[in-house]
One Martini backbone bead per residue (centre of mass of N, CA, C, O) as a GRO file, in nm:
protein
  361
    1MET     BB    1   2.313  -0.741   0.303
    2ALA     BB    2   2.483  -0.897   0.521
    3ASP     BB    3   2.612  -1.203   0.454
    4ASN     BB    4   2.503  -1.230   0.147
    5PRO     BB    5   2.552  -1.394  -0.143
    6ILE     BB    6   2.362  -1.234  -0.327
    7ALA     BB    7   2.455  -0.951  -0.254
    8ASP     BB    8   2.749  -0.999  -0.334
    9ALA     BB    9   2.691  -1.071  -0.633
   10VAL     BB   10   2.557  -0.805  -0.708
   11ARG     BB   11   2.790  -0.616  -0.638
   12GLU     BB   12   2.985  -0.747  -0.837
   13ALA     BB   13   2.811  -0.691  -1.090
   14LEU     BB   14   2.815  -0.369  -1.046
   15ALA     BB   15   3.126  -0.343  -1.120
   16ARG     BB   16   3.028  -0.356  -1.446
   17VAL     BB   17   2.883  -0.077  -1.402
   18GLU     BB   18   2.868   0.218  -1.561
   19ILE     BB   19   2.913   0.557  -1.487
   20PRO     BB   20   2.915   0.871  -1.491
   21GLY     BB   21   3.277   0.924  -1.525
   22GLY     BB   22   3.380   0.594  -1.520
   23GLU     BB   23   3.269   0.453  -1.301
   24HIS     BB   24   3.131   0.225  -1.059
   25LEU     BB   25   2.853   0.127  -0.893
   26SER     BB   26   2.967  -0.028  -0.639
   27GLY     BB   27   3.135   0.260  -0.555
   28TYR     BB   28   2.887   0.427  -0.520
   29ALA     BB   29   2.745   0.642  -0.287
   30GLY     BB   30   2.432   0.608  -0.407
   31LEU     BB   31   2.433   0.320  -0.310
   32SER     BB   32   2.257   0.103  -0.158
   33ASP     BB   33   2.151  -0.133  -0.004
   34ILE     BB   34   2.111  -0.486  -0.040
   35ILE     BB   35   1.806  -0.645  -0.077
   36VAL     BB   36   1.705  -0.976   0.040
   37THR     BB   37   1.471  -1.208  -0.072
   38PRO     BB   38   1.322  -1.496  -0.179
   39SER     BB   39   1.195  -1.298  -0.447
   40ALA     BB   40   1.401  -1.044  -0.402
   41VAL     BB   41   1.580  -0.752  -0.530
   42ALA     BB   42   1.691  -0.444  -0.363
   43PHE     BB   43   1.768  -0.106  -0.486
   44ALA     BB   44   1.931   0.217  -0.479
   45ILE     BB   45   1.971   0.523  -0.683
   46SER     BB   46   2.134   0.818  -0.602
   47VAL     BB   47   2.092   1.149  -0.737
   48GLU     BB   48   2.126   1.430  -0.880
   49PRO     BB   49   1.964   1.679  -0.980
   50GLY     BB   50   1.931   1.613  -1.338
   51MET     BB   51   2.050   1.290  -1.353
   52GLU     BB   52   1.832   1.087  -1.442
   53GLY     BB   53   1.885   1.049  -1.747
   54ALA     BB   54   2.186   0.951  -1.724
   55PHE     BB   55   2.088   0.697  -1.524
   56GLY     BB   56   1.895   0.518  -1.684
   57PRO     BB   57   2.102   0.309  -1.809
   58VAL     BB   58   2.205   0.216  -1.533
   59ARG     BB   59   1.950   0.087  -1.432
   60ALA     BB   60   1.926  -0.120  -1.662
   61ALA     BB   61   2.207  -0.253  -1.617
   62ALA     BB   62   2.163  -0.331  -1.320
   63THR     BB   63   1.924  -0.517  -1.365
   64GLU     BB   64   2.071  -0.716  -1.554
   65ALA     BB   65   2.305  -0.791  -1.363
   66ALA     BB   66   2.128  -0.896  -1.126
   67GLU     BB   67   1.968  -1.119  -1.276
   68ALA     BB   68   2.222  -1.310  -1.328
   69VAL     BB   69   2.252  -1.359  -0.979
   70ALA     BB   70   1.942  -1.397  -0.838
   71GLU     BB   71   1.795  -1.670  -0.877
   72GLY     BB   72   1.496  -1.554  -0.992
   73ARG     BB   73   1.468  -1.287  -0.885
   74LYS     BB   74   1.331  -0.993  -0.842
   75ILE     BB   75   1.401  -0.671  -0.968
   76MET     BB   76   1.443  -0.365  -0.757
   77VAL     BB   77   1.493  -0.041  -0.900
   78SER     BB   78   1.577   0.278  -0.782
   79LEU     BB   79   1.548   0.625  -0.896
   80THR     BB   80   1.683   0.905  -0.721
   81ALA     BB   81   1.613   1.265  -0.634
   82ASP     BB   82   1.726   1.501  -0.431
   83ARG     BB   83   1.614   1.811  -0.334
   84ALA     BB   84   1.729   2.106  -0.294
   85PRO     BB   85   1.708   2.370  -0.117
   86ALA     BB   86   1.618   2.678  -0.130
   87SER     BB   87   1.752   2.985  -0.168
   88ALA     BB   88   1.779   3.268   0.048
   89GLY     BB   89   1.845   3.585  -0.003
   90LYS     BB   90   2.078   3.805  -0.034
   91GLY     BB   91   2.306   3.676  -0.272
   92GLY     BB   92   2.187   3.425  -0.333
   93ALA     BB   93   2.080   3.172  -0.477
   94ALA     BB   94   1.868   3.071  -0.689
   95PRO     BB   95   1.580   2.939  -0.674
   96GLN     BB   96   1.424   2.660  -0.717
   97GLN     BB   97   1.206   2.522  -0.910
   98ARG     BB   98   0.924   2.365  -0.908
   99GLN     BB   99   0.846   2.054  -0.969
  100PRO     BB  100   0.646   1.879  -1.142
  101PRO     BB  101   0.445   1.639  -1.119
  102ALA     BB  102   0.387   1.346  -1.206
  103GLN     BB  103   0.205   1.191  -1.424
  104LYS     BB  104  -0.078   1.042  -1.428
  105SER     BB  105  -0.161   0.685  -1.448
  106ALA     BB  106  -0.281   0.410  -1.548
  107VAL     BB  107  -0.381   0.077  -1.472
  108LYS     BB  108  -0.381  -0.208  -1.607
  109GLY     BB  109  -0.722  -0.327  -1.579
  110ILE     BB  110  -0.811  -0.069  -1.398
  111ARG     BB  111  -1.079   0.135  -1.302
  112HIS     BB  112  -1.051   0.138  -0.975
  113ILE     BB  113  -0.907   0.324  -0.694
  114ILE     BB  114  -0.894   0.237  -0.340
  115ALA     BB  115  -0.829   0.378  -0.037
  116VAL     BB  116  -0.712   0.253   0.283
  117ALA     BB  117  -0.715   0.444   0.587
  118SER     BB  118  -0.507   0.578   0.860
  119GLY     BB  119  -0.361   0.760   1.121
  120LYS     BB  120  -0.335   0.481   1.278
  121GLY     BB  121  -0.264   0.214   1.445
  122GLY     BB  122  -0.491  -0.046   1.559
  123VAL     BB  123  -0.792  -0.017   1.387
  124GLY     BB  124  -0.834  -0.236   1.145
  125LYS     BB  125  -0.768  -0.167   0.843
  126SER     BB  126  -0.696  -0.438   0.701
  127THR     BB  127  -0.955  -0.585   0.772
  128CYS     BB  128  -1.136  -0.382   0.624
  129ALA     BB  129  -1.012  -0.401   0.343
  130VAL     BB  130  -1.067  -0.702   0.289
  131ASN     BB  131  -1.378  -0.700   0.352
  132LEU     BB  132  -1.448  -0.484   0.146
  133ALA     BB  133  -1.357  -0.639  -0.101
  134LEU     BB  134  -1.561  -0.875  -0.055
  135ALA     BB  135  -1.816  -0.696  -0.056
  136LEU     BB  136  -1.782  -0.595  -0.348
  137GLN     BB  137  -1.784  -0.877  -0.473
  138ALA     BB  138  -2.078  -0.948  -0.371
  139GLU     BB  139  -2.179  -0.713  -0.588
  140GLY     BB  140  -2.013  -0.812  -0.870
  141LEU     BB  141  -1.717  -0.744  -0.846
  142LYS     BB  142  -1.389  -0.697  -0.951
  143VAL     BB  143  -1.124  -0.772  -0.712
  144GLY     BB  144  -0.845  -0.615  -0.545
  145VAL     BB  145  -0.526  -0.636  -0.348
  146LEU     BB  146  -0.305  -0.390  -0.212
  147ASP     BB  147  -0.015  -0.410  -0.013
  148ALA     BB  148   0.115  -0.095   0.115
  149ASP     BB  149   0.221  -0.213   0.394
  150LEU     BB  150   0.549  -0.265   0.394
  151TYR     BB  151   0.619  -0.270   0.718
  152GLY     BB  152   0.310  -0.423   0.776
  153PRO     BB  153   0.213  -0.691   0.640
  154SER     BB  154  -0.130  -0.859   0.633
  155VAL     BB  155  -0.264  -1.005   0.387
  156PRO     BB  156  -0.153  -1.296   0.398
  157LYS     BB  157  -0.297  -1.362   0.667
  158LEU     BB  158  -0.595  -1.278   0.595
  159LEU     BB  159  -0.586  -1.477   0.313
  160GLY     BB  160  -0.389  -1.727   0.323
  161LEU     BB  161  -0.116  -1.687   0.197
  162GLU     BB  162   0.109  -1.891  -0.003
  163GLY     BB  163   0.386  -1.807  -0.095
  164LYS     BB  164   0.525  -1.687  -0.364
  165PRO     BB  165   0.508  -1.509  -0.630
  166ALA     BB  166   0.494  -1.526  -0.944
  167VAL     BB  167   0.723  -1.491  -1.233
  168ARG     BB  168   0.751  -1.388  -1.526
  169ASP     BB  169   0.961  -1.359  -1.795
  170ASP     BB  170   0.895  -1.027  -1.787
  171GLY     BB  171   0.873  -0.959  -1.457
  172ILE     BB  172   0.580  -1.028  -1.381
  173PHE     BB  173   0.350  -1.053  -1.157
  174VAL     BB  174   0.151  -1.303  -1.005
  175ALA     BB  175  -0.127  -1.300  -0.860
  176HIS     BB  176  -0.292  -1.381  -0.614
  177GLU     BB  177  -0.557  -1.612  -0.502
  178ALA     BB  178  -0.854  -1.525  -0.292
  179TYR     BB  179  -1.181  -1.553  -0.283
  180GLY     BB  180  -1.155  -1.405  -0.585
  181LEU     BB  181  -0.904  -1.246  -0.525
  182LYS     BB  182  -0.661  -1.024  -0.594
  183ALA     BB  183  -0.308  -1.042  -0.474
  184ILE     BB  184  -0.048  -0.827  -0.321
  185SER     BB  185   0.270  -0.877  -0.130
  186ILE     BB  186   0.564  -0.838   0.039
  187GLY     BB  187   0.511  -1.063   0.254
  188SER     BB  188   0.548  -1.307   0.041
  189MET     BB  189   0.883  -1.230   0.015
  190LEU     BB  190   0.944  -1.305   0.308
  191GLU     BB  191   1.074  -1.391   0.577
  192LYS     BB  192   1.030  -1.490   0.873
  193ASP     BB  193   1.045  -1.191   1.050
  194GLN     BB  194   1.115  -0.997   0.829
  195ALA     BB  195   1.231  -0.687   0.779
  196VAL     BB  196   1.161  -0.365   0.645
  197VAL     BB  197   1.461  -0.171   0.554
  198TRP     BB  198   1.342   0.121   0.418
  199ARG     BB  199   1.353   0.385   0.252
  200GLY     BB  200   1.146   0.585   0.090
  201PRO     BB  201   1.242   0.534  -0.209
  202MET     BB  202   1.221   0.225  -0.193
  203ALA     BB  203   0.923   0.204  -0.115
  204THR     BB  204   0.805   0.360  -0.362
  205SER     BB  205   0.921   0.167  -0.571
  206ALA     BB  206   0.779  -0.088  -0.471
  207LEU     BB  207   0.496   0.016  -0.514
  208ARG     BB  208   0.513   0.060  -0.817
  209GLN     BB  209   0.575  -0.240  -0.887
  210LEU     BB  210   0.329  -0.374  -0.756
  211LEU     BB  211   0.124  -0.212  -0.926
  212ARG     BB  212   0.264  -0.225  -1.238
  213GLU     BB  213   0.404  -0.541  -1.200
  214THR     BB  214   0.106  -0.665  -1.215
  215ASP     BB  215  -0.125  -0.916  -1.292
  216TRP     BB  216  -0.471  -0.823  -1.270
  217GLY     BB  217  -0.624  -0.807  -1.509
  218GLU     BB  218  -0.973  -0.750  -1.463
  219LEU     BB  219  -1.082  -0.460  -1.279
  220ASP     BB  220  -1.294  -0.261  -1.099
  221VAL     BB  221  -1.132  -0.295  -0.814
  222LEU     BB  222  -0.872  -0.147  -0.612
  223ILE     BB  223  -0.746  -0.221  -0.303
  224VAL     BB  224  -0.558  -0.004  -0.081
  225ASP     BB  225  -0.341  -0.083   0.180
  226LEU     BB  226  -0.238   0.141   0.391
  227PRO     BB  227  -0.048   0.288   0.588
  228PRO     BB  228  -0.006   0.449   0.853
  229GLY     BB  229  -0.056   0.776   0.802
  230THR     BB  230   0.153   1.053   0.612
  231GLY     BB  231   0.356   0.943   0.391
  232ASP     BB  232   0.527   0.844   0.116
  233ILE     BB  233   0.326   0.628   0.015
  234GLN     BB  234   0.073   0.799   0.002
  235ILE     BB  235   0.181   1.020  -0.184
  236SER     BB  236   0.270   0.842  -0.418
  237LEU     BB  237  -0.003   0.730  -0.493
  238CYS     BB  238  -0.148   1.007  -0.546
  239GLN     BB  239   0.070   1.081  -0.782
  240GLN     BB  240   0.035   0.827  -0.981
  241VAL     BB  241  -0.285   0.810  -0.942
  242GLU     BB  242  -0.627   0.784  -0.994
  243LEU     BB  243  -0.836   0.824  -0.746
  244SER     BB  244  -1.161   0.756  -0.649
  245GLY     BB  245  -1.074   0.714  -0.338
  246ALA     BB  246  -1.132   0.723   0.026
  247VAL     BB  247  -1.100   0.529   0.327
  248ILE     BB  248  -1.164   0.586   0.673
  249VAL     BB  249  -1.026   0.443   0.968
  250SER     BB  250  -1.183   0.414   1.295
  251THR     BB  251  -1.219   0.465   1.617
  252PRO     BB  252  -1.410   0.622   1.866
  253GLN     BB  253  -1.181   0.753   1.992
  254ASP     BB  254  -1.008   1.043   2.012
  255LEU     BB  255  -0.722   0.951   1.935
  256ALA     BB  256  -0.800   0.830   1.657
  257LEU     BB  257  -0.944   1.086   1.541
  258ILE     BB  258  -0.705   1.273   1.530
  259ASP     BB  259  -0.556   1.098   1.310
  260ALA     BB  260  -0.782   1.080   1.100
  261LYS     BB  261  -0.779   1.388   1.037
  262LYS     BB  262  -0.497   1.381   0.910
  263ALA     BB  263  -0.568   1.201   0.674
  264LEU     BB  264  -0.782   1.384   0.562
  265ASP     BB  265  -0.599   1.629   0.508
  266MET     BB  266  -0.417   1.494   0.305
  267PHE     BB  267  -0.632   1.430   0.087
  268ARG     BB  268  -0.726   1.720   0.049
  269ARG     BB  269  -0.451   1.835  -0.044
  270LEU     BB  270  -0.452   1.604  -0.287
  271GLN     BB  271  -0.744   1.586  -0.409
  272ILE     BB  272  -0.910   1.355  -0.255
  273ARG     BB  273  -1.160   1.164  -0.227
  274ILE     BB  274  -1.410   1.100   0.028
  275PHE     BB  275  -1.625   0.855   0.116
  276GLY     BB  276  -1.545   0.798   0.431
  277LEU     BB  277  -1.633   0.668   0.750
  278VAL     BB  278  -1.516   0.409   0.971
  279GLU     BB  279  -1.636   0.231   1.257
  280ASN     BB  280  -1.433   0.050   1.444
  281MET     BB  281  -1.499  -0.108   1.722
  282SER     BB  282  -1.783   0.012   1.821
  283TYR     BB  283  -1.885  -0.263   1.959
  284PHE     BB  284  -1.999  -0.501   2.223
  285ILE     BB  285  -2.127  -0.837   2.231
  286ALA     BB  286  -2.210  -1.048   2.462
  287PRO     BB  287  -2.246  -1.390   2.423
  288ASP     BB  288  -2.388  -1.464   2.709
  289THR     BB  289  -2.595  -1.191   2.740
  290GLY     BB  290  -2.619  -0.951   2.507
  291ASN     BB  291  -2.459  -0.726   2.596
  292ARG     BB  292  -2.364  -0.391   2.559
  293TYR     BB  293  -2.033  -0.250   2.476
  294ASP     BB  294  -1.844   0.063   2.489
  295ILE     BB  295  -1.519   0.041   2.501
  296PHE     BB  296  -1.443   0.306   2.295
  297GLY     BB  297  -1.696   0.398   2.270
  298HIS     BB  298  -1.947   0.596   2.073
  299GLY     BB  299  -1.983   0.781   1.767
  300GLY     BB  300  -1.729   0.948   1.692
  301ALA     BB  301  -1.720   0.915   1.381
  302LYS     BB  302  -1.999   1.024   1.320
  303THR     BB  303  -1.954   1.302   1.441
  304ALA     BB  304  -1.705   1.376   1.273
  305ALA     BB  305  -1.838   1.355   0.997
  306GLY     BB  306  -2.041   1.584   1.043
  307GLU     BB  307  -1.827   1.809   1.104
  308LEU     BB  308  -1.662   1.740   0.813
  309GLY     BB  309  -1.859   1.657   0.573
  310LEU     BB  310  -1.909   1.341   0.592
  311GLU     BB  311  -1.950   1.027   0.539
  312PHE     BB  312  -2.114   0.761   0.705
  313LEU     BB  313  -2.057   0.413   0.651
  314GLY     BB  314  -2.018   0.271   0.945
  315GLU     BB  315  -2.043  -0.013   1.166
  316VAL     BB  316  -1.802  -0.217   1.341
  317PRO     BB  317  -1.769  -0.469   1.536
  318LEU     BB  318  -1.652  -0.615   1.827
  319HIS     BB  319  -1.531  -0.947   1.744
  320MET     BB  320  -1.406  -1.260   1.767
  321SER     BB  321  -1.454  -1.358   1.472
  322ILE     BB  322  -1.280  -1.153   1.330
  323ARG     BB  323  -1.015  -1.233   1.463
  324GLU     BB  324  -1.015  -1.540   1.410
  325GLN     BB  325  -1.053  -1.529   1.095
  326SER     BB  326  -0.809  -1.357   1.038
  327ASP     BB  327  -0.592  -1.551   1.160
  328ALA     BB  328  -0.702  -1.791   0.956
  329GLY     BB  329  -0.757  -1.670   0.661
  330ALA     BB  330  -1.098  -1.610   0.708
  331PRO     BB  331  -1.287  -1.386   0.634
  332VAL     BB  332  -1.610  -1.314   0.719
  333VAL     BB  333  -1.729  -1.257   0.432
  334ALA     BB  334  -1.642  -1.555   0.345
  335SER     BB  335  -1.706  -1.750   0.606
  336ALA     BB  336  -1.972  -1.545   0.713
  337PRO     BB  337  -2.188  -1.386   0.511
  338ASP     BB  338  -2.461  -1.393   0.720
  339GLY     BB  339  -2.341  -1.239   0.934
  340PRO     BB  340  -2.323  -0.949   1.117
  341GLU     BB  341  -2.032  -0.875   1.041
  342ALA     BB  342  -2.058  -0.896   0.734
  343LYS     BB  343  -2.297  -0.695   0.710
  344ALA     BB  344  -2.134  -0.445   0.789
  345PHE     BB  345  -1.947  -0.447   0.540
  346LYS     BB  346  -2.173  -0.452   0.325
  347ALA     BB  347  -2.294  -0.177   0.401
  348VAL     BB  348  -2.053  -0.012   0.313
  349ALA     BB  349  -2.049  -0.100   0.017
  350GLN     BB  350  -2.342  -0.012  -0.052
  351LYS     BB  351  -2.302   0.288   0.007
  352MET     BB  352  -2.080   0.342  -0.197
  353LEU     BB  353  -2.250   0.252  -0.446
  354ALA     BB  354  -2.482   0.452  -0.404
  355ASP     BB  355  -2.294   0.713  -0.414
  356THR     BB  356  -2.116   0.543  -0.658
  357PRO     BB  357  -2.217   0.408  -0.948
  358ALA     BB  358  -1.943   0.406  -1.118
  359LEU     BB  359  -1.823   0.143  -0.987
  360ARG     BB  360  -1.998   0.032  -1.181
  361ARG     BB  361  -2.070  -0.076  -1.504
   0.00000   0.00000   0.00000
């Protein structure tokens, strides 16, 4: 980040970190921009394929050097290697063999991880993720929320989180707590209106650290609010951990369903179970007349679920209270647990638990 004294101090500290070949990291072409937030410093080191092992000590030394000048911020350093495309054709170099994916491993203290995804933005995925987490908690489960939508984090707003997360002496984040949920989000570490301008490797490294370097305690379920689409963050999560499954959120209209089907295809390609589809903004009941309006159409997600061989998990209405309570940091399942909107989210959670009893202890 230009003209930032912390970034300048980190780069100066990296001038004392030696890399293979005898040069220093600060002048290395594979060093990314240094990103500084109120509670974190992040940068990436890109190396040639096969050099990851040689640069492992460099990453450790860079982390230590940055910690010394970061004024208490958490250091997030990713080490990445872009793989060159295989050569084809007579006389060309032998094609590189496909590297096996990294072995999946459990996250300490977490029994089940459930992704909440959508093919496109604007369908209320984050609102559904937070209220689904609260609905599962209402069923007696211990639940957390990981905001993996790094470019558009919404969980701090939805849960009313204030301040940056604490960091223990060993560099582990202490998760926020709200309404009984554990929660972590990059949004809590940013300045107001600060954008996250990270390339894929930096974002996937940040996801790994938020997931694995947070003290979650003991959770039955971790809900992961994914960004819209089918990009690096989604693939990285599926390759890192064993997901118990995914929930796909869509609105009823055809445009949203086209993209929801792409998210479904991604999970199927990655061999991730789909719990089912949720139709958000399914209908609107006018508060003055009680008349029902299908503003975005109705039943599209249910029809699509039937055609695709998926469970239809339920309908969530379009209602002002959901928007108002979300903006106020008081999601409806917590603030109005007996209202019809909260009951819609609870019905989704109950169907998931009925279909998958193993989610319970």
